[in-house]
C-alpha positions as a Markdown table, in Angstrom:
| # | Residue | x | y | z |
|---|---|---|---|---|
| 1 | Met | -8.1 | 22.5 | -4.0 |
| 2 | Thr | -7.9 | 21.3 | -0.4 |
| 3 | Phe | -10.5 | 18.6 | -1.0 |
| 4 | Phe | -8.6 | 17.3 | -4.0 |
| 5 | Gly | -5.3 | 17.5 | -2.2 |
| 6 | Ile | -6.6 | 15.4 | 0.7 |
| 7 | Ala | -8.3 | 12.9 | -1.7 |
| 8 | Ile | -5.1 | 12.5 | -3.7 |
| 9 | Leu | -3.0 | 12.0 | -0.5 |
| 10 | Ala | -5.4 | 9.2 | 0.5 |
| 11 | Val | -4.6 | 7.1 | -2.5 |
| 12 | Pro | -1.1 | 5.9 | -1.3 |
| 13 | Val | -2.5 | 5.2 | 2.2 |
| 14 | Trp | -5.4 | 3.1 | 0.8 |
| 15 | Ser | -3.1 | 1.3 | -1.6 |
| 16 | Met | -0.7 | 0.4 | 1.2 |
| 17 | Asn | -3.5 | -0.8 | 3.4 |
| 18 | Val | -4.9 | -3.1 | 0.7 |
| 19 | Arg | -1.4 | -4.5 | 0.0 |
| 20 | Lys | -0.8 | -5.1 | 3.8 |
| 21 | Lys | -4.1 | -6.8 | 4.2 |
| 22 | Ser | -3.4 | -9.1 | 1.3 |
| 23 | Leu | 0.1 | -9.9 | 2.8 |
| 24 | His | -1.5 | -10.6 | 6.2 |
| 25 | Lys | -4.0 | -13.1 | 4.8 |
| 26 | Ile | -1.2 | -14.9 | 2.9 |
| 27 | Lys | 1.0 | -15.0 | 6.0 |
| 28 | Gln | -1.8 | -16.5 | 8.0 |
| 29 | Glu | -2.4 | -19.1 | 5.4 |
| 30 | Val | 1.3 | -20.0 | 5.2 |
| 31 | Asp | 1.6 | -20.2 | 9.0 |
| 32 | Gln | -1.4 | -22.5 | 9.2 |
| 33 | Arg | 0.0 | -24.8 | 6.5 |
| 34 | Arg | 3.4 | -24.9 | 8.3 |
| 35 | Gln | 1.7 | -25.8 | 11.6 |
| 36 | Lys | 0.0 | -28.7 | 9.9 |
| 37 | Gly | 3.3 | -29.8 | 8.3 |
| 38 | Asp | 2.0 | -29.3 | 4.8 |
| 39 | Thr | 4.7 | -29.8 | 2.1 |
| 40 | Ser | 2.5 | -29.6 | -0.9 |
| 41 | Val | 2.9 | -27.5 | -4.0 |
| 42 | Val | 0.2 | -25.2 | -2.8 |
| 43 | Asn | 2.3 | -24.3 | 0.3 |
| 44 | Ala | 5.3 | -23.6 | -1.9 |
| 45 | Val | 3.2 | -21.3 | -4.1 |
| 46 | Ala | 1.9 | -19.6 | -1.0 |
| 47 | Glu | 5.4 | -18.9 | 0.2 |
| 48 | Ile | 6.5 | -17.5 | -3.1 |
| 49 | Leu | 3.4 | -15.3 | -3.2 |
| 50 | Gln | 4.2 | -14.1 | 0.4 |
| 51 | Glu | 7.7 | -13.1 | -0.7 |
| 52 | Arg | 6.3 | -11.2 | -3.7 |
| 53 | Arg | 3.7 | -9.4 | -1.5 |
| 54 | Glu | 6.3 | -8.5 | 1.1 |
| 55 | Asp | 8.4 | -6.9 | -1.7 |
| 56 | Ser | 5.3 | -5.0 | -2.9 |
| 57 | Val | 4.6 | -3.7 | 0.6 |
| 58 | Asn | 8.2 | -2.7 | 1.2 |
| 59 | Thr | 8.9 | -0.9 | -2.0 |
| 60 | Trp | 7.7 | 2.6 | -2.8 |
| 61 | Arg | 5.7 | 2.7 | -6.0 |
| 62 | Arg | 6.0 | 5.6 | -8.5 |
| 63 | Ala | 2.2 | 6.2 | -8.4 |
| 64 | Asp | 2.3 | 6.6 | -4.7 |
| 65 | Glu | 5.1 | 9.2 | -4.9 |
| 66 | Thr | 3.3 | 11.1 | -7.7 |
| 67 | Cys | 0.1 | 11.2 | -5.6 |
| 68 | Leu | 2.0 | 12.5 | -2.6 |
| 69 | Ile | 3.6 | 15.3 | -4.6 |
| 70 | Ile | 0.4 | 16.4 | -6.3 |
| 71 | Gly | -1.5 | 16.2 | -3.0 |
| 72 | Tyr | 1.0 | 18.3 | -1.1 |
| 73 | Val | 1.2 | 20.9 | -3.9 |
| 74 | Leu | -2.6 | 21.2 | -3.9 |
| 75 | Leu | -2.7 | 21.6 | -0.1 |
| 76 | Leu | 0.1 | 24.2 | -0.2 |
| 77 | Gly | -1.6 | 26.0 | -3.1 |
| 78 | Ser | -4.8 | 26.1 | -1.2 |
| 79 | Ala | -3.1 | 27.5 | 1.9 |
| 80 | Leu | -1.2 | 30.1 | -0.1 |
| 81 | Trp | -4.5 | 31.1 | -1.9 |
| 82 | Arg | -6.2 | 31.7 | 1.5 |
| 83 | Ile | -3.2 | 33.8 | 2.7 |
| 84 | Phe | -2.8 | 36.0 | -0.4 |
| 85 | Ala | -6.4 | 36.1 | -1.9 |
């Protein structure tokens, strides 16, 4: 139970890490384009994508919350099992 609890708790962390990496790459691209003075459509799309990724990183997803609840219940159950069994 402990193994599964820890594995399930890792899901939101990995998910957030992937989303933050994606946002970081987009921010770098937008910053480089701004420094070059790029006013193309690609730059506008990159800025919109950056805003969407920021929203994705800043909002708490239902799947993440579910993983946290299940993971903590499994860890608590494992601890209680060791105490009472």
